[in-house]
C-alpha positions in Angstrom: -8.2 1.7 -10.6 -11.6 2.8 -9.6 -12.3 5.8 -7.4 -14.6 5.0 -4.6 -15.9 6.1 -1.2 -14.1 5.4 2.0 -16.6 4.5 4.7 -16.5 5.8 8.3 -14.5 3.6 10.7 -12.9 1.6 7.9 -9.1 0.9 7.8 -7.2 1.2 4.6 -3.8 -0.1 3.8 -1.7 1.6 1.0 1.2 -0.3 -0.4 2.8 -0.7 -3.8 4.4 1.5 -6.5 5.3 -0.1 -9.9 7.3 1.4 -12.7 6.1 -1.3 -15.0 3.3 -3.8 -15.0 1.5 -4.9 -11.8 1.8 -8.6 -12.5 4.0 -10.4 -10.0 5.6 -13.7 -9.2 7.2 -15.3 -6.2 10.6 -16.9 -6.3 11.1 -20.5 -5.2 12.2 -19.3 -1.7 8.5 -18.6 -1.1 9.3 -15.1 0.2 10.8 -12.9 -2.5 8.3 -11.2 -4.8 9.2 -9.5 -8.0 7.4 -8.0 -11.0 7.2 -10.2 -14.0 8.6 -7.6 -16.3 11.6 -7.1 -14.0 11.0 -3.3 -13.6 11.5 -1.6 -10.2 8.8 -1.6 -7.6 8.6 -0.5 -4.0 6.4 -1.0 -1.0 5.5 2.0 1.1 2.9 1.2 3.7 0.6 3.2 5.9 -2.5 2.1 7.6 -5.3 4.8 7.6 -8.4 5.0 9.7 -11.3 6.9 8.1 -12.9 9.2 10.7 -15.7 11.8 10.8 -13.1 14.6 10.1 -10.9 12.9 7.5 -8.4 10.2 8.1 -5.8 9.4 10.7 -2.5 7.8 9.8 -2.1 5.0 12.3 1.5 4.0 11.2 3.0 7.5 11.2 6.4 7.9 12.9 6.1 9.8 16.2 8.9 12.2 15.2 6.9 13.3 12.2 4.0 14.7 14.3 
């Protein structure tokens, strides 16, 4: 992974955590995605808006404010 710059007014989406390799495959049902090595993975997603003062989490739960 490369470390870069987040530009003002861009939206970033953060997603996957893998315990093994990042390579994936989709099952014949056309929906289910798994890692090729069969190790656990998870999807945690937030959408971030880069602002003048940092970033705003657009998908944050209201009860966590």
